[in-house]
C-alpha positions as CSV (number, residue, x, y, z in Angstrom):
1,M,44.3,-18.4,-5.5
2,R,44.1,-18.1,-1.8
3,V,40.7,-18.7,-0.1
4,T,40.6,-15.1,1.2
5,T,41.2,-13.7,-2.3
6,A,38.4,-15.9,-3.6
7,F,36.0,-14.7,-0.9
8,N,36.9,-11.1,-1.5
9,R,35.7,-11.5,-5.1
10,L,32.8,-13.8,-4.2
11,L,31.2,-11.5,-1.5
12,D,32.1,-8.2,-3.2
13,L,31.4,-6.3,0.0
14,D,32.1,-2.5,0.1
15,G,35.1,-1.2,2.0
16,V,36.4,-4.4,3.5
17,N,39.1,-7.0,3.0
18,V,38.5,-10.7,3.9
19,T,41.1,-11.8,6.4
20,R,40.0,-15.3,7.4
21,V,37.4,-17.9,6.3
22,E,36.2,-20.8,8.5
23,F,34.0,-23.6,7.5
24,E,31.6,-24.9,10.2
25,P,29.1,-27.8,9.9
26,D,26.2,-25.5,8.8
27,A,27.8,-22.1,8.2
28,V,30.7,-20.3,6.6
29,V,32.2,-17.6,8.8
30,V,34.1,-14.9,6.9
31,T,36.1,-12.4,9.0
32,V,36.7,-9.0,7.4
33,A,38.6,-5.8,8.2
34,L,37.6,-2.3,7.3
35,R,39.9,-0.6,4.8
36,R,39.2,2.9,6.0
37,R,41.0,4.5,8.9
38,R,38.3,7.1,9.9
39,L,35.5,6.1,12.2
40,I,32.0,7.0,11.0
41,C,28.9,7.5,13.2
42,P,26.2,5.2,11.9
43,E,23.4,7.7,12.8
44,C,24.6,10.9,11.2
45,G,27.7,10.1,9.2
46,W,30.0,12.2,11.3
47,S,33.6,11.0,11.0
48,T,36.7,11.2,13.1
49,R,40.2,9.6,13.4
50,G,39.9,9.5,17.2
51,R,38.8,6.2,18.8
52,Y,36.7,6.2,21.9
53,D,37.5,2.5,22.7
54,G,37.4,-0.9,21.1
55,R,34.8,-3.7,21.3
56,P,36.0,-6.9,22.9
57,V,33.9,-9.1,20.7
58,D,33.2,-9.4,17.0
59,S,30.1,-7.9,15.3
60,L,28.4,-10.2,12.9
61,W,26.0,-9.9,10.0
62,R,24.0,-12.5,8.0
63,H,24.9,-12.4,4.3
64,L,23.4,-14.2,1.3
65,D,23.5,-18.0,1.7
66,L,26.3,-19.9,0.1
67,G,24.5,-22.9,-1.3
68,R,22.9,-24.6,1.7
69,W,25.3,-23.0,4.2
70,R,24.5,-19.8,6.1
71,L,27.2,-17.2,5.5
72,E,28.2,-14.9,8.4
73,V,30.4,-11.9,8.2
74,H,32.4,-11.1,11.3
75,A,34.3,-7.9,12.0
76,R,36.0,-6.4,15.1
77,L,34.8,-2.8,15.2
78,R,35.8,0.3,17.2
79,R,33.7,2.8,19.0
80,L,33.7,6.6,18.6
81,W,32.3,9.6,20.4
82,C,29.9,11.5,18.2
83,P,29.1,15.1,19.3
84,T,25.4,14.5,18.6
85,H,24.8,10.9,19.5
86,G,27.5,10.1,22.1
87,A,29.3,6.8,22.2
88,R,28.5,4.7,19.1
89,T,30.0,1.6,17.4
90,E,31.3,2.7,14.1
91,G,29.2,2.2,11.0
92,V,30.1,-0.3,8.2
93,P,29.5,0.4,4.5
94,F,27.9,-3.0,3.8
95,A,25.0,-2.9,6.3
96,R,22.4,-0.5,7.6
97,P,22.7,0.9,11.1
98,G,21.3,-1.4,13.8
99,S,20.9,-4.3,11.4
100,G,22.3,-7.8,11.8
101,F,22.1,-8.4,8.0
102,T,24.0,-7.1,5.1
103,T,22.4,-4.7,2.6
104,D,22.4,-7.4,-0.1
105,F,20.6,-9.8,2.2
106,E,18.0,-7.2,3.1
107,S,17.5,-6.2,-0.6
108,L,16.7,-9.9,-1.4
109,V,14.2,-10.2,1.5
110,A,12.5,-6.9,0.6
111,W,12.2,-7.9,-3.1
112,L,10.7,-11.3,-2.1
113,A,8.2,-9.6,0.3
114,T,6.7,-7.7,-2.6
115,R,6.2,-10.9,-4.7
116,T,5.6,-13.9,-2.5
117,D,3.9,-15.0,0.7
118,K,5.1,-15.1,4.3
119,T,5.7,-18.8,4.5
120,A,7.8,-18.9,1.4
121,I,10.0,-16.0,2.5
122,T,10.6,-17.4,6.0
123,R,11.4,-20.9,4.7
124,L,13.7,-19.7,1.8
125,V,15.8,-17.2,3.8
126,R,15.4,-18.9,7.2
127,V,14.3,-15.9,9.3
128,T,11.1,-15.3,11.2
129,W,8.3,-13.1,9.9
130,R,8.9,-10.5,12.6
131,T,12.5,-10.2,11.3
132,V,11.1,-9.8,7.7
133,G,9.0,-7.0,9.0
134,A,11.9,-5.2,10.7
135,I,14.0,-5.6,7.5
136,I,11.1,-4.1,5.4
137,E,10.9,-1.1,7.8
138,R,14.7,-0.4,7.5
139,V,14.6,-0.7,3.7
140,V,11.7,1.6,3.4
141,A,13.3,4.2,5.7
142,D,16.5,4.0,3.7
143,E,15.2,3.8,0.1
144,L,11.9,5.7,0.1
145,D,12.2,8.8,-2.2
146,P,12.7,11.8,0.1
147,G,11.1,14.1,-2.5
148,R,7.9,12.1,-2.8
149,L,5.8,15.0,-1.3
150,D,7.2,17.6,-3.7
151,N,5.3,18.7,-6.7
152,L,2.0,17.2,-5.7
153,F,-0.9,18.7,-7.7
154,V,-3.6,16.0,-8.0
155,I,-3.9,13.4,-5.2
156,G,-6.3,10.7,-4.2
157,V,-7.0,9.7,-0.6
158,D,-8.6,6.4,0.6
159,E,-8.6,4.0,3.5
160,I,-7.7,0.3,3.5
161,S,-8.3,-2.3,6.1
162,W,-5.0,-4.0,7.2
163,R,-6.5,-6.2,9.9
164,K,-9.9,-7.3,11.1
165,H,-11.9,-5.4,13.8
166,H,-11.7,-2.0,12.0
167,K,-8.0,-1.6,11.7
168,Y,-7.4,0.9,8.9
169,L,-4.7,2.8,7.1
170,T,-5.2,6.1,5.3
171,L,-3.2,6.2,2.0
172,V,-2.5,9.2,-0.2
173,A,-1.5,8.6,-3.8
174,N,-0.1,10.9,-6.5
175,H,-2.4,10.7,-9.5
176,Q,0.4,11.6,-11.9
177,T,2.8,8.9,-10.9
178,G,0.3,6.3,-9.6
179,K,2.4,5.8,-6.5
180,I,1.4,5.9,-2.8
181,V,3.4,8.8,-1.3
182,W,2.0,8.9,2.3
183,G,0.3,6.7,4.8
184,A,-0.7,6.5,8.4
185,E,-2.8,4.5,10.8
186,G,-6.5,5.4,11.1
187,K,-9.2,6.8,8.7
188,N,-10.5,10.0,10.4
189,A,-10.0,13.7,9.8
190,A,-7.1,13.8,12.3
191,T,-5.3,11.1,10.3
192,F,-5.5,13.2,7.1
193,D,-4.5,16.3,9.1
194,G,-1.2,14.5,9.7
195,F,-0.6,14.5,5.9
196,F,-1.1,18.2,5.6
197,N,1.0,18.9,8.6
198,E,3.9,17.0,7.1
199,L,3.3,18.6,3.7
200,G,3.4,22.1,5.0
201,K,1.5,25.2,3.9
202,A,3.6,26.0,0.8
203,R,3.3,22.5,-0.7
204,S,-0.3,22.2,0.3
205,A,-1.1,25.3,-1.6
206,Q,0.1,23.7,-4.8
207,I,-2.6,20.9,-4.7
208,T,-5.3,21.6,-7.2
209,A,-7.6,18.6,-6.7
210,V,-8.2,15.8,-4.3
211,S,-10.3,12.7,-5.1
212,M,-11.9,10.8,-2.3
213,D,-15.0,8.8,-1.3
214,M,-18.1,10.5,0.2
215,A,-17.2,9.7,3.8
216,P,-17.2,13.1,5.7
217,A,-13.8,12.7,7.5
218,Y,-11.4,13.5,4.6
219,A,-13.6,16.4,3.4
220,K,-13.7,17.8,6.9
221,S,-9.9,17.9,7.0
222,M,-9.7,19.5,3.6
223,L,-11.8,22.5,4.8
224,K,-9.4,23.4,7.6
225,E,-7.3,26.5,7.2
226,G,-4.0,25.9,5.4
227,H,-5.1,22.4,4.1
228,A,-5.0,22.8,0.3
229,P,-7.0,26.1,0.2
230,D,-7.2,26.1,-3.7
231,A,-8.0,22.4,-4.2
232,T,-11.2,21.1,-5.6
233,I,-12.8,18.1,-3.8
234,C,-13.7,15.4,-6.3
235,Y,-16.0,12.6,-5.3
236,D,-14.9,9.5,-7.2
237,P,-17.4,8.0,-9.6
238,F,-16.4,4.6,-8.5
239,H,-17.7,5.3,-5.0
240,V,-20.9,6.8,-6.5
241,V,-21.7,3.6,-8.3
242,K,-20.7,1.6,-5.2
243,L,-23.5,3.4,-3.4
244,A,-26.0,2.0,-5.9
245,T,-24.4,-1.4,-5.7
246,D,-24.7,-1.5,-1.9
247,A,-28.3,-0.3,-2.2
248,L,-29.1,-3.2,-4.7
249,E,-27.5,-5.7,-2.3
250,K,-29.8,-4.4,0.6
251,V,-32.9,-4.9,-1.6
252,R,-31.8,-8.4,-2.6
253,R,-31.2,-9.4,1.1
254,T,-34.5,-8.0,2.1
255,H,-36.3,-9.9,-0.6
256,W,-34.4,-13.1,0.4
257,R,-35.5,-12.7,4.0
258,I,-39.1,-12.3,3.0
259,L,-39.1,-15.4,0.9
260,W,-37.3,-17.3,3.7
261,D,-39.8,-16.2,6.3
262,L,-42.7,-17.2,4.1
263,G,-41.3,-20.7,3.9
264,D,-40.3,-20.6,0.2
265,K,-36.8,-21.7,0.9
266,T,-36.1,-23.1,-2.6
267,T,-36.7,-19.8,-4.2
268,A,-34.9,-18.0,-1.4
269,R,-31.8,-20.0,-2.1
270,K,-32.0,-19.0,-5.8
271,F,-32.1,-15.3,-4.9
272,K,-29.1,-15.8,-2.5
273,G,-27.2,-17.3,-5.4
274,A,-28.2,-14.4,-7.6
275,R,-25.9,-12.0,-5.8
276,W,-23.1,-12.0,-8.4
277,A,-25.5,-12.0,-11.3
278,L,-26.9,-8.7,-10.0
279,L,-23.7,-7.0,-8.9
280,K,-21.4,-7.9,-11.9
281,N,-21.4,-5.8,-15.1
282,P,-23.6,-7.4,-17.8
283,E,-20.6,-8.0,-20.1
284,D,-18.9,-10.0,-17.4
285,L,-21.7,-12.4,-16.7
286,T,-21.3,-16.2,-17.1
287,D,-24.0,-18.2,-19.0
288,R,-25.5,-19.3,-15.7
289,Q,-25.5,-15.8,-14.3
290,T,-27.2,-14.5,-17.5
291,E,-29.9,-17.2,-17.0
292,I,-30.5,-16.1,-13.4
293,L,-30.7,-12.5,-14.4
294,T,-33.3,-13.4,-17.1
295,Q,-35.4,-15.1,-14.6
296,I,-35.3,-12.1,-12.3
297,R,-36.3,-9.8,-15.2
298,R,-39.3,-12.0,-16.0
299,N,-40.6,-11.8,-12.5
300,A,-40.0,-8.0,-12.5
301,G,-40.8,-6.7,-9.0
302,K,-38.6,-4.7,-6.7
303,L,-35.4,-6.6,-7.3
304,W,-35.5,-5.9,-11.1
305,R,-36.2,-2.2,-10.5
306,A,-33.3,-2.0,-8.2
307,Y,-31.0,-3.7,-10.8
308,Q,-32.2,-1.2,-13.4
309,L,-31.4,1.7,-11.1
310,K,-27.9,0.4,-10.5
311,E,-27.2,-0.1,-14.2
312,A,-28.6,3.3,-15.1
313,L,-26.2,5.0,-12.6
314,R,-23.3,3.0,-13.8
315,A,-24.1,4.0,-17.4
316,I,-23.8,7.7,-16.6
317,F,-20.1,7.2,-15.7
318,S,-19.2,4.6,-18.3
319,H,-19.4,7.0,-21.2
320,D,-17.8,10.4,-21.9
321,V,-20.3,13.0,-20.8
322,T,-19.9,16.7,-20.2
323,K,-20.5,18.3,-16.9
324,A,-23.8,19.7,-18.0
325,E,-25.0,16.3,-19.4
326,A,-23.9,14.5,-16.2
327,D,-25.7,17.1,-14.1
328,E,-29.0,16.5,-16.0
329,L,-28.6,12.7,-16.0
330,L,-27.9,12.7,-12.2
331,R,-30.9,14.9,-11.6
332,R,-33.1,12.5,-13.5
333,W,-31.7,9.5,-11.8
334,C,-32.2,11.0,-8.3
335,S,-35.8,11.7,-9.2
336,W,-36.3,8.1,-10.4
337,A,-34.7,6.8,-7.2
338,Q,-37.0,9.0,-5.1
339,R,-40.1,7.5,-6.9
340,S,-38.8,3.9,-6.7
341,R,-40.3,3.2,-3.2
342,L,-37.0,1.4,-2.5
343,E,-35.7,2.9,0.7
344,P,-32.0,2.1,0.0
345,F,-32.1,3.9,-3.3
346,I,-34.1,6.8,-1.9
347,T,-31.2,7.2,0.6
348,T,-28.6,6.9,-2.2
349,G,-30.4,9.6,-4.2
350,R,-30.3,12.0,-1.2
351,T,-26.5,11.3,-0.8
352,I,-25.8,12.0,-4.4
353,R,-27.7,15.3,-4.3
354,Q,-25.7,16.4,-1.3
355,H,-22.4,15.6,-3.0
356,R,-23.4,16.6,-6.5
357,T,-20.8,19.5,-6.7
358,G,-17.9,17.1,-6.0
359,I,-19.2,14.4,-8.3
360,L,-19.5,16.9,-11.2
361,A,-16.1,18.3,-10.4
362,A,-14.6,14.9,-10.8
363,I,-16.3,14.5,-14.2
364,E,-15.2,18.0,-15.4
365,L,-11.6,17.5,-14.4
366,G,-11.5,13.9,-15.6
367,I,-10.3,12.7,-12.1
368,N,-11.3,9.5,-10.5
369,N,-10.0,7.0,-8.0
370,G,-9.7,4.2,-10.6
371,R,-5.9,4.2,-10.3
372,I,-6.1,4.5,-6.6
373,E,-8.6,1.6,-6.4
374,G,-6.1,-0.4,-8.5
375,L,-3.5,0.4,-5.9
376,N,-5.9,-0.5,-3.2
377,N,-6.6,-3.9,-4.8
378,K,-2.8,-4.5,-4.9
379,V,-2.6,-3.4,-1.2
380,R,-5.4,-5.8,-0.3
381,L,-3.5,-8.6,-2.0
382,I,-0.3,-7.7,-0.1
383,V,-2.1,-7.6,3.2
384,R,-3.7,-11.0,2.6
385,R,-0.5,-12.5,1.4
386,G,1.5,-11.1,4.3
387,Y,-1.1,-12.0,7.0
388,G,0.1,-11.8,10.6
389,F,1.0,-8.1,10.8
390,H,1.2,-7.2,14.5
391,T,1.5,-3.4,14.0
392,A,0.1,-0.9,11.5
393,Q,3.7,0.3,11.0
394,A,4.8,-3.1,9.7
395,A,1.7,-3.3,7.4
396,L,2.3,0.3,6.1
397,A,6.0,-0.4,5.5
398,L,5.1,-3.4,3.2
399,V,2.5,-1.2,1.4
400,M,5.1,1.5,0.8
401,L,7.7,-1.0,-0.3
402,S,5.3,-2.5,-2.9
403,C,3.4,0.6,-4.0
404,G,5.5,3.6,-3.0
405,P,8.3,5.5,-4.9
406,I,10.9,2.8,-4.2
407,D,13.0,1.2,-6.9
408,L,13.9,-2.2,-5.6
409,H,16.8,-4.2,-7.1
410,L,18.1,-7.6,-6.4
411,P,21.8,-7.7,-5.2
412,H,23.1,-8.7,-8.7
413,E,21.1,-6.0,-10.4
414,R,22.0,-3.0,-8.2
415,T,25.7,-2.7,-8.7
416,P,28.2,-4.3,-11.1
417,V,30.8,-6.5,-9.6
418,R,33.9,-4.5,-8.9
419,P,37.2,-5.8,-10.4
420,H,39.8,-6.9,-7.8
421,P,43.5,-6.7,-8.4
């Protein structure tokens, strides 16, 4: 078997024949020729038989490594004149437009990016992290489901921090599929406006419910004309309980500062270490945390009352209750919080009263951001694992690659090997 025939079968690249193979000290260079006669615009797919001119040098692409050797694919391409885009180098069937890597190579890098960290990827495939980011953006642009914004009925919106110093992304997820379908930089009303502008009035009118936290920005966008006019705003129970959790943490910190200022530093350190015992659910406590919580209960006081308030609010949403039952329980809880003389919980009670309609709607419709929060936890892991993002677009591309409607396959999984004569 000739070496060119062997590499034809080994590479299995679409639409080309291997014409020459050269072995260099650290690379294998494979020269190929396109089988087709027509020239195709890489931007729009327009084809022609007429050639504008030829390129005097080879174009090259990085392919999957062959053992420890880099494998480069070279081809001498022609140029065409596209009525829309002007003079363009013809597209090739085995690589995306503007890329210096084959589709198989980019598929491998994209798959690795969803499962491993930055250092491992760059060391394994021998490219820089910026190059990985560019590959991810191309794969997402090519593979993201174009119909992801169709048939949206129940959605959830939330923000996620992708970098320190208040750098946020707004993410919209489809509750029915559990996939993130849209994202943009920022977390204000204008950012969410961009989603409805892209969705259009007809598709926006199909949305029946939107779950969100109690920050005013997203609700403000919802109230604008043409932005899901028939949708019900549902305030996620997870964020309601988080209000009480944050209030409890404020009470604990205040108590710790008082003890520290009084000079009782030993006891103050114990209360500082009690943070997780107070914030975790009782069934998830370790033996040591259970002991700390028992000590707090014996001493009673403000911190124990704050803990009881937090657990009472959590209990409302941890059981199946009707809208009427939840309404009564929330009313009682807000009254208790108002009488507690704990300023953080008094504020929390006021907030819950203001947003009671949206909270009860979430209970009535059985909608919550639990799935969205699960996605957010996955996004946070992705962001931490892929630290070093320089742009929101790069971070968003990796988020969509990992949590969006994209079905990633490794090169050997995507297409069967085609038989060669």
